[in-house]
DSSP file (Angstrom, degrees, kcal/mol; ACC not computed):
  #  RESIDUE AA STRUCTURE BP1 BP2  ACC     N-H-->O    O-->H-N    N-H-->O    O-->H-N    TCO  KAPPA ALPHA  PHI   PSI    X-CA   Y-CA   Z-CA
    1    1 A X              0   0    0      0, 0.0     2,-0.1     0, 0.0     0, 0.0   0.000 360.0 360.0 360.0 151.3   -0.4  -33.6  -28.2
    2    2 A X     >  -     0   0    0      1,-0.1     4,-2.3    44,-0.0     3,-0.2  -0.457 360.0-109.2 -83.9 161.0   -3.1  -34.2  -25.7
    3    3 A X  H  > S+     0   0    0     42,-0.2     4,-2.7     1,-0.2     5,-0.2   0.834 119.7  57.7 -59.8 -31.1   -2.4  -35.0  -22.1
    4    4 A X  H  > S+     0   0    0      2,-0.2     4,-2.4     1,-0.2    -1,-0.2   0.920 107.3  47.1 -65.7 -42.1   -3.6  -38.6  -22.7
    5    5 A X  H  > S+     0   0    0      2,-0.2     4,-2.4     1,-0.2    -2,-0.2   0.915 113.2  48.9 -63.8 -42.3   -1.0  -39.0  -25.5
    6    6 A X  H  X S+     0   0    0     -4,-2.3     4,-2.5     2,-0.2    -2,-0.2   0.917 111.8  48.6 -62.5 -43.2    1.7  -37.5  -23.2
    7    7 A X  H  X S+     0   0    0     -4,-2.7     4,-2.6     2,-0.2    -2,-0.2   0.897 111.0  50.6 -64.1 -40.4    0.7  -39.9  -20.4
    8    8 A X  H  X S+     0   0    0     -4,-2.4     4,-2.4     2,-0.2    -2,-0.2   0.916 111.0  49.0 -63.0 -43.4    0.8  -42.9  -22.7
    9    9 A X  H  X S+     0   0    0     -4,-2.4     4,-2.2     2,-0.2    -2,-0.2   0.920 113.3  46.3 -63.1 -44.6    4.2  -41.9  -24.0
   10   10 A X  H  X S+     0   0    0     -4,-2.5     4,-2.4     2,-0.2    -2,-0.2   0.901 112.1  50.8 -64.8 -40.8    5.6  -41.5  -20.4
   11   11 A X  H  X S+     0   0    0     -4,-2.6     4,-2.5     2,-0.2    -2,-0.2   0.902 110.2  49.9 -64.6 -40.4    4.0  -44.8  -19.3
   12   12 A X  H  X S+     0   0    0     -4,-2.4     4,-2.5     2,-0.2    -2,-0.2   0.913 111.0  49.0 -64.6 -42.7    5.6  -46.6  -22.2
   13   13 A X  H  X S+     0   0    0     -4,-2.2     4,-2.3     2,-0.2    -2,-0.2   0.898 111.4  50.5 -62.7 -40.0    9.0  -45.1  -21.4
   14   14 A X  H  X S+     0   0    0     -4,-2.4     4,-2.1     2,-0.2    -2,-0.2   0.918 111.2  47.4 -63.7 -44.6    8.6  -46.1  -17.8
   15   15 A X  H  X S+     0   0    0     -4,-2.5     4,-2.2     1,-0.2    -2,-0.2   0.910 111.5  50.8 -64.4 -42.0    7.7  -49.7  -18.8
   16   16 A X  H  X S+     0   0    0     -4,-2.5     4,-1.5     1,-0.2    -1,-0.2   0.900 109.8  50.8 -62.2 -40.3   10.6  -49.9  -21.2
   17   17 A X  H  < S+     0   0    0     -4,-2.3    -1,-0.2     1,-0.2    -2,-0.2   0.903 112.5  45.8 -63.5 -41.4   13.0  -48.7  -18.5
   18   18 A X  H  < S+     0   0    0     -4,-2.1    -1,-0.2     1,-0.2    -2,-0.2   0.830 112.0  51.0 -72.9 -31.2   11.7  -51.3  -16.0
   19   19 A X  H  < S+     0   0    0     -4,-2.2     2,-0.2    -5,-0.2    -1,-0.2   0.754  89.1  96.5 -77.8 -23.5   11.9  -54.1  -18.5
   20   20 A X  S  < S-     0   0    0     -4,-1.5     2,-1.0    -5,-0.2    -4,-0.0  -0.482  83.9-121.4 -68.7 132.0   15.4  -53.3  -19.5
   21   21 A X        -     0   0    0     -2,-0.2     2,-0.5     2,-0.0    -1,-0.1  -0.649  39.8-177.4 -75.5 105.4   17.9  -55.5  -17.6
   22   22 A X        -     0   0    0     -2,-1.0     6,-0.1    -4,-0.2     3,-0.0  -0.924  25.5-163.3-113.5 124.8   20.0  -52.8  -15.9
   23   23 A X  S    S+     0   0    0     -2,-0.5     2,-1.2     1,-0.2     3,-0.1   0.807  84.1  68.4 -73.3 -29.0   23.0  -53.8  -13.8
   24   24 A X     >  +     0   0    0      1,-0.2     4,-1.6     2,-0.1     3,-0.2  -0.731  62.6 177.6 -94.5  91.6   23.1  -50.4  -12.1
   25   25 A X  H  > S+     0   0    0     -2,-1.2     4,-2.6     1,-0.2     5,-0.2   0.816  74.6  61.5 -65.9 -31.9   19.9  -50.5  -10.1
   26   26 A X  H  > S+     0   0    0      1,-0.2     4,-2.3     2,-0.2    -1,-0.2   0.927 106.1  45.0 -62.3 -44.9   20.5  -47.0   -8.6
   27   27 A X  H  > S+     0   0    0     -3,-0.2     4,-2.2     1,-0.2    -1,-0.2   0.863 112.3  53.2 -67.7 -33.7   20.4  -45.3  -11.9
   28   28 A X  H  X S+     0   0    0     -4,-1.6     4,-2.3     2,-0.2    -2,-0.2   0.912 109.4  48.1 -65.2 -42.2   17.3  -47.3  -12.9
   29   29 A X  H  X S+     0   0    0     -4,-2.6     4,-2.6     2,-0.2    -2,-0.2   0.902 111.0  51.0 -65.4 -41.2   15.5  -46.2   -9.7
   30   30 A X  H  X S+     0   0    0     -4,-2.3     4,-2.2     1,-0.2    -1,-0.2   0.911 110.8  48.9 -62.5 -41.9   16.4  -42.6  -10.3
   31   31 A X  H  X S+     0   0    0     -4,-2.2     4,-2.4     2,-0.2    -2,-0.2   0.896 110.9  50.3 -63.7 -40.5   15.1  -42.9  -13.9
   32   32 A X  H  X S+     0   0    0     -4,-2.3     4,-2.6     2,-0.2    -2,-0.2   0.921 110.4  49.6 -63.6 -44.7   11.9  -44.4  -12.6
   33   33 A X  H  X S+     0   0    0     -4,-2.6     4,-2.2     1,-0.2    -2,-0.2   0.908 111.4  49.4 -61.3 -41.6   11.4  -41.7  -10.0
   34   34 A X  H  X S+     0   0    0     -4,-2.2     4,-2.3     2,-0.2    -2,-0.2   0.929 112.9  45.9 -64.3 -45.5   12.0  -39.0  -12.7
   35   35 A X  H  X S+     0   0    0     -4,-2.4     4,-2.7     1,-0.2     5,-0.2   0.888 111.7  52.1 -66.3 -38.1    9.5  -40.5  -15.1
   36   36 A X  H  X S+     0   0    0     -4,-2.6     4,-2.3     2,-0.2    -1,-0.2   0.897 110.0  49.2 -64.5 -38.9    6.9  -41.0  -12.3
   37   37 A X  H  X S+     0   0    0     -4,-2.2     4,-1.5     2,-0.2    -2,-0.2   0.925 112.3  47.7 -64.3 -44.2    7.2  -37.4  -11.3
   38   38 A X  H  X S+     0   0    0     -4,-2.3     4,-1.2     1,-0.2    -2,-0.2   0.917 113.9  46.9 -62.8 -43.2    6.8  -36.2  -15.0
   39   39 A X  H  X S+     0   0    0     -4,-2.7     4,-2.1     1,-0.2     3,-0.2   0.868 107.7  57.2 -67.3 -35.4    3.8  -38.5  -15.4
   40   40 A X  H  X S+     0   0    0     -4,-2.3     4,-0.7     1,-0.2    -1,-0.2   0.822 104.4  52.7 -63.7 -31.1    2.4  -37.2  -12.1
   41   41 A X  H  < S+     0   0    0     -4,-1.5     4,-0.3    -3,-0.2    -1,-0.2   0.811 111.1  47.1 -71.9 -29.7    2.5  -33.7  -13.5
   42   42 A X  H >< S+     0   0    0     -4,-1.2     3,-1.7    -3,-0.2     4,-0.4   0.850  96.0  73.4 -79.0 -36.1    0.6  -34.7  -16.6
   43   43 A X  H >< S+     0   0    0     -4,-2.1     3,-1.6     1,-0.3    -1,-0.2   0.829  90.2  55.3 -54.9 -41.7   -2.2  -36.7  -14.9
   44   44 A X  T 3< S+     0   0    0     -4,-0.7    -1,-0.3     1,-0.3    -2,-0.1   0.759 101.6  61.3 -64.7 -20.0   -4.1  -33.7  -13.4
   45   45 A X  T <  S+     0   0    0     -3,-1.7     2,-0.7    -4,-0.3    -1,-0.3   0.581  78.1 102.1 -81.3  -9.1   -4.4  -32.3  -17.0
   46   46 A X    <   +     0   0    0     -3,-1.6     2,-0.4    -4,-0.4   -44,-0.0  -0.666  49.9 165.4 -80.6 115.1   -6.4  -35.3  -18.3
   47   47 A X        -     0   0    0     -2,-0.7   -43,-0.1     2,-0.1   -44,-0.1  -0.980  27.1 -88.0-131.8 140.7  -10.0  -34.3  -18.4
   48   48 A X  S    S+     0   0    0     -2,-0.4     2,-0.1     2,-0.1     3,-0.0  -0.351  81.9  81.5 -71.5 164.7  -13.0  -35.8  -20.2
   49   49 A X        -     0   0    0     -2,-0.0     2,-0.4     2,-0.0    -2,-0.1   0.482  66.3-165.7 -80.8 150.9  -14.6  -36.0  -22.7
   50   50 A X        -     0   0    0     -2,-0.1     2,-0.1     1,-0.0    -2,-0.1  -0.824  14.2-130.6-109.8 144.9  -12.3  -38.5  -24.4
   51   51 A X     >  -     0   0    0     -2,-0.4     4,-2.2     1,-0.1     5,-0.2  -0.325  36.1-100.1 -79.7 172.4  -12.2  -39.5  -28.1
   52   52 A X  H  > S+     0   0    0      1,-0.2     4,-2.2     2,-0.2     5,-0.2   0.899 125.4  51.5 -61.2 -40.1  -12.2  -43.1  -29.1
   53   53 A X  H  > S+     0   0    0      1,-0.2     4,-2.4     2,-0.2    -1,-0.2   0.911 109.4  49.3 -64.4 -42.0   -8.4  -43.0  -29.6
   54   54 A X  H  > S+     0   0    0      2,-0.2     4,-2.3     1,-0.2    -1,-0.2   0.864 109.5  52.2 -66.4 -35.4   -7.9  -41.5  -26.2
   55   55 A X  H  X S+     0   0    0     -4,-2.2     4,-2.0     2,-0.2    -1,-0.2   0.902 109.6  49.5 -65.5 -40.1  -10.1  -44.2  -24.6
   56   56 A X  H  X S+     0   0    0     -4,-2.2     4,-2.1     2,-0.2    -2,-0.2   0.927 111.5  48.6 -62.9 -44.5   -8.0  -46.9  -26.4
   57   57 A X  H  X S+     0   0    0     -4,-2.4     4,-2.6     1,-0.2    -2,-0.2   0.886 108.3  55.4 -62.6 -38.1   -4.8  -45.2  -25.1
   58   58 A X  H  X S+     0   0    0     -4,-2.3     4,-2.1     2,-0.2    -1,-0.2   0.891 107.0  49.2 -61.7 -40.3   -6.3  -45.2  -21.6
   59   59 A X  H  X S+     0   0    0     -4,-2.0     4,-2.0     2,-0.2    -1,-0.2   0.903 111.6  49.5 -65.9 -39.7   -7.0  -48.9  -21.7
   60   60 A X  H  X S+     0   0    0     -4,-2.1     4,-2.7     1,-0.2    -2,-0.2   0.897 108.7  53.2 -64.5 -39.4   -3.4  -49.5  -22.9
   61   61 A X  H  X S+     0   0    0     -4,-2.6     4,-2.5     1,-0.2    -2,-0.2   0.914 107.6  51.3 -61.3 -42.5   -2.1  -47.2  -20.0
   62   62 A X  H  X S+     0   0    0     -4,-2.1     4,-1.6     2,-0.2    -1,-0.2   0.910 111.1  47.4 -62.1 -42.2   -4.1  -49.3  -17.5
   63   63 A X  H  X S+     0   0    0     -4,-2.0     4,-1.6     1,-0.2    -2,-0.2   0.914 113.1  48.2 -65.3 -41.9   -2.5  -52.6  -18.9
   64   64 A X  H  X S+     0   0    0     -4,-2.7     4,-2.9     1,-0.2    -2,-0.2   0.879 106.7  58.0 -65.8 -35.8    1.0  -51.0  -18.8
   65   65 A X  H  X S+     0   0    0     -4,-2.5     4,-2.6     1,-0.2    -1,-0.2   0.873 103.3  53.0 -61.5 -36.8    0.4  -49.8  -15.2
   66   66 A X  H  X S+     0   0    0     -4,-1.6     4,-1.8     2,-0.2    -1,-0.2   0.917 111.8  44.8 -64.4 -42.2   -0.3  -53.4  -14.1
   67   67 A X  H  X S+     0   0    0     -4,-1.6     4,-2.3     2,-0.2    -2,-0.2   0.907 112.5  52.1 -66.5 -40.9    3.0  -54.5  -15.6
   68   68 A X  H  X S+     0   0    0     -4,-2.9     4,-2.7     1,-0.2    -2,-0.2   0.917 107.8  51.7 -61.1 -43.3    4.8  -51.5  -14.1
   69   69 A X  H  X S+     0   0    0     -4,-2.6     4,-2.2     1,-0.2    -1,-0.2   0.899 109.3  50.1 -61.8 -40.6    3.4  -52.3  -10.7
   70   70 A X  H  X S+     0   0    0     -4,-1.8     4,-2.0     1,-0.2    -1,-0.2   0.912 112.2  47.4 -63.7 -42.1    4.6  -55.9  -10.9
   71   71 A X  H  X S+     0   0    0     -4,-2.3     4,-2.5     1,-0.2    -2,-0.2   0.898 111.3  51.0 -66.4 -39.5    8.1  -54.7  -11.9
   72   72 A X  H  X S+     0   0    0     -4,-2.7     4,-2.6     2,-0.2    -2,-0.2   0.884 109.5  50.2 -66.4 -37.6    8.2  -52.1   -9.1
   73   73 A X  H  X S+     0   0    0     -4,-2.2     4,-2.5     2,-0.2    -1,-0.2   0.905 110.9  49.6 -65.6 -39.9    7.2  -54.8   -6.6
   74   74 A X  H  X S+     0   0    0     -4,-2.0     4,-2.0     2,-0.2    -2,-0.2   0.914 112.4  47.6 -63.6 -42.5   10.0  -57.0   -7.9
   75   75 A X  H  X S+     0   0    0     -4,-2.5     4,-2.1     2,-0.2    -2,-0.2   0.899 112.0  49.8 -64.6 -41.8   12.5  -54.1   -7.7
   76   76 A X  H  X S+     0   0    0     -4,-2.6     4,-2.5     1,-0.2    -2,-0.2   0.905 109.5  51.4 -63.7 -42.2   11.3  -53.3   -4.1
   77   77 A X  H  X S+     0   0    0     -4,-2.5     4,-2.3     1,-0.2    -1,-0.2   0.897 109.2  51.0 -62.5 -40.6   11.7  -56.9   -3.1
   78   78 A X  H  X S+     0   0    0     -4,-2.0     4,-2.2     2,-0.2    -1,-0.2   0.897 110.2  49.1 -64.9 -40.3   15.2  -57.0   -4.5
   79   79 A X  H  X S+     0   0    0     -4,-2.1     4,-2.4     2,-0.2    -2,-0.2   0.924 111.0  49.9 -64.8 -43.7   16.2  -53.9   -2.6
   80   80 A X  H  X S+     0   0    0     -4,-2.5     4,-2.2     1,-0.2    -2,-0.2   0.900 110.2  50.7 -61.6 -40.6   14.7  -55.3    0.7
   81   81 A X  H  X S+     0   0    0     -4,-2.3     4,-2.4     2,-0.2    -1,-0.2   0.909 110.3  49.5 -64.0 -41.5   16.7  -58.6    0.2
   82   82 A X  H  X S+     0   0    0     -4,-2.2     4,-2.3     1,-0.2    -2,-0.2   0.907 110.4  50.1 -64.0 -41.1   19.9  -56.6   -0.3
   83   83 A X  H  X S+     0   0    0     -4,-2.4     4,-2.2     1,-0.2    -1,-0.2   0.891 110.3  50.5 -63.8 -38.4   19.3  -54.6    2.8
   84   84 A X  H  X S+     0   0    0     -4,-2.2     4,-2.5     2,-0.2    -2,-0.2   0.910 109.5  50.8 -65.1 -41.7   18.7  -57.8    4.8
   85   85 A X  H  X S+     0   0    0     -4,-2.4     4,-2.6     1,-0.2    -2,-0.2   0.906 109.9  50.0 -62.2 -41.2   21.9  -59.3    3.4
   86   86 A X  H  X S+     0   0    0     -4,-2.3     4,-2.4     2,-0.2    -1,-0.2   0.909 110.2  50.6 -63.3 -41.6   23.8  -56.2    4.5
   87   87 A X  H  X S+     0   0    0     -4,-2.2     4,-2.2     2,-0.2    -2,-0.2   0.917 111.5  47.4 -62.6 -43.9   22.3  -56.3    8.0
   88   88 A X  H  X S+     0   0    0     -4,-2.5     4,-2.5     1,-0.2    -2,-0.2   0.915 112.4  49.4 -64.9 -42.3   23.2  -60.0    8.3
   89   89 A X  H  X S+     0   0    0     -4,-2.6     4,-2.6     1,-0.2    -1,-0.2   0.891 109.6  52.3 -63.1 -38.7   26.8  -59.3    7.1
   90   90 A X  H  X S+     0   0    0     -4,-2.4     4,-1.9     2,-0.2    -1,-0.2   0.914 111.1  46.4 -63.9 -42.7   27.1  -56.4    9.6
   91   91 A X  H  X S+     0   0    0     -4,-2.2     4,-1.8     2,-0.2    -2,-0.2   0.906 112.5  50.7 -65.4 -41.5   26.0  -58.6   12.5
   92   92 A X  H  X S+     0   0    0     -4,-2.5     4,-1.6     1,-0.2    -2,-0.2   0.914 110.1  48.8 -63.7 -43.4   28.4  -61.4   11.4
   93   93 A X  H  X S+     0   0    0     -4,-2.6     4,-2.0     1,-0.2    -1,-0.2   0.865 108.6  54.7 -65.2 -34.9   31.3  -59.0   11.2
   94   94 A X  H  X S+     0   0    0     -4,-1.9     4,-2.1     1,-0.2    -1,-0.2   0.870 105.6  52.6 -64.6 -36.3   30.4  -57.7   14.6
   95   95 A X  H  < S+     0   0    0     -4,-1.8    -1,-0.2     1,-0.2    -2,-0.2   0.855 109.9  48.3 -68.4 -34.3   30.6  -61.2   16.0
   96   96 A X  H  < S+     0   0    0     -4,-1.6     3,-0.4     1,-0.2    -2,-0.2   0.867 111.0  50.9 -71.8 -35.2   34.0  -61.7   14.5
   97   97 A X  H  < S+     0   0    0     -4,-2.0     2,-0.3     1,-0.3    -2,-0.2   0.904 132.6   9.8 -69.6 -41.3   35.3  -58.3   15.9
   98   98 A X    ><  +     0   0    0     -4,-2.1     3,-1.4    -5,-0.1     4,-0.4  -0.736  67.3 177.8-140.8  87.7   34.1  -59.0   19.5
   99   99 A X  T 3  S+     0   0    0     -3,-0.4     3,-0.2    -2,-0.3    -1,-0.1   0.702  80.8  51.4 -68.6 -18.8   32.9  -62.7   19.9
  100  100 A X  T >  S+     0   0    0      1,-0.2     3,-1.1     2,-0.1    -1,-0.3   0.391  82.6  91.7 -99.3   4.3   32.1  -62.3   23.7
  101  101 A X  T <  S+     0   0    0     -3,-1.4    -1,-0.2     1,-0.3    -2,-0.1   0.895  92.3  39.4 -65.2 -40.4   29.9  -59.2   23.3
  102  102 A X  T 3  S+     0   0    0     -4,-0.4     2,-0.3    -3,-0.2    -1,-0.3   0.145  82.7 139.1 -98.1  20.2   26.7  -61.2   23.0
  103  103 A X    <   -     0   0    0     -3,-1.1     2,-0.4     1,-0.0    -3,-0.1  -0.491  32.5-168.7 -69.1 126.5   27.6  -63.8   25.6
  104  104 A X        -     0   0    0     -2,-0.3     2,-0.5     0, 0.0    -2,-0.1  -0.900  15.8-145.8-118.3 145.9   24.6  -64.6   27.7
  105  105 A X        -     0   0    0     -2,-0.4     3,-0.1     1,-0.1    -2,-0.0  -0.949   2.7-159.9-109.7 128.2   24.4  -66.6   30.9
  106  106 A X  S    S-     0   0    0     -2,-0.5     2,-0.3     1,-0.3    -1,-0.1   0.895  71.3 -18.4 -73.2 -39.8   21.3  -68.7   31.3
  107  107 A X        -     0   0    0      2,-0.0     2,-0.4     0, 0.0    -1,-0.3  -0.990  55.8-140.4-162.9 159.2   21.6  -69.0   35.0
  108  108 A X        -     0   0    0     -2,-0.3     2,-0.5    -3,-0.1    -3,-0.0  -0.988  12.7-144.0-130.1 137.1   24.1  -68.8   37.8
  109  109 A X        -     0   0    0     -2,-0.4     2,-0.5     2,-0.0    -2,-0.0  -0.889  13.6-162.6-102.4 126.2   24.4  -71.1   40.8
  110  110 A X        -     0   0    0     -2,-0.5     2,-0.7     2,-0.0    -2,-0.0  -0.925  11.2-144.5-108.8 128.5   25.4  -69.4   44.1
  111  111 A X        -     0   0    0     -2,-0.5     3,-0.4     1,-0.1    -2,-0.0  -0.837  12.8-171.8 -92.8 116.0   26.7  -71.6   46.9
  112  112 A X  S    S+     0   0    0     -2,-0.7    -1,-0.1     1,-0.2    -2,-0.0   0.559  70.8  75.6 -84.8  -8.9   25.5  -70.1   50.2
  113  113 A X              0   0    0      1,-0.2    -1,-0.2     0, 0.0    -2,-0.0   0.773 360.0 360.0 -78.6 -24.3   27.6  -72.4   52.4
  114  114 A X              0   0    0     -3,-0.4    -1,-0.2     0, 0.0    -2,-0.1   0.496 360.0 360.0 -89.3 360.0   30.9  -70.8   51.9
């Protein structure tokens, strides 16, 4: 197989992995990283001139890359939201553990007469 065919196959596997509804996001991210690394190894081997079939596959790869990028942004956004939720929960639990830790005084009045 040519490197273009290999790249097309890897890109299709990557898109299928991202489109699959996976409850275990960690394993999905690991799979995505592995496929991206494999595809990254193939990309330098792609050299012109290209046949008509390879040009068609290249256009399909570009379309799949756009979908992959949208899925990766969605996945990244979900991870950021989860991290934010964890941070908020951590702060809330800290407030329950020591409610007077963050106590601030706006101002203090000193009576100089006494």
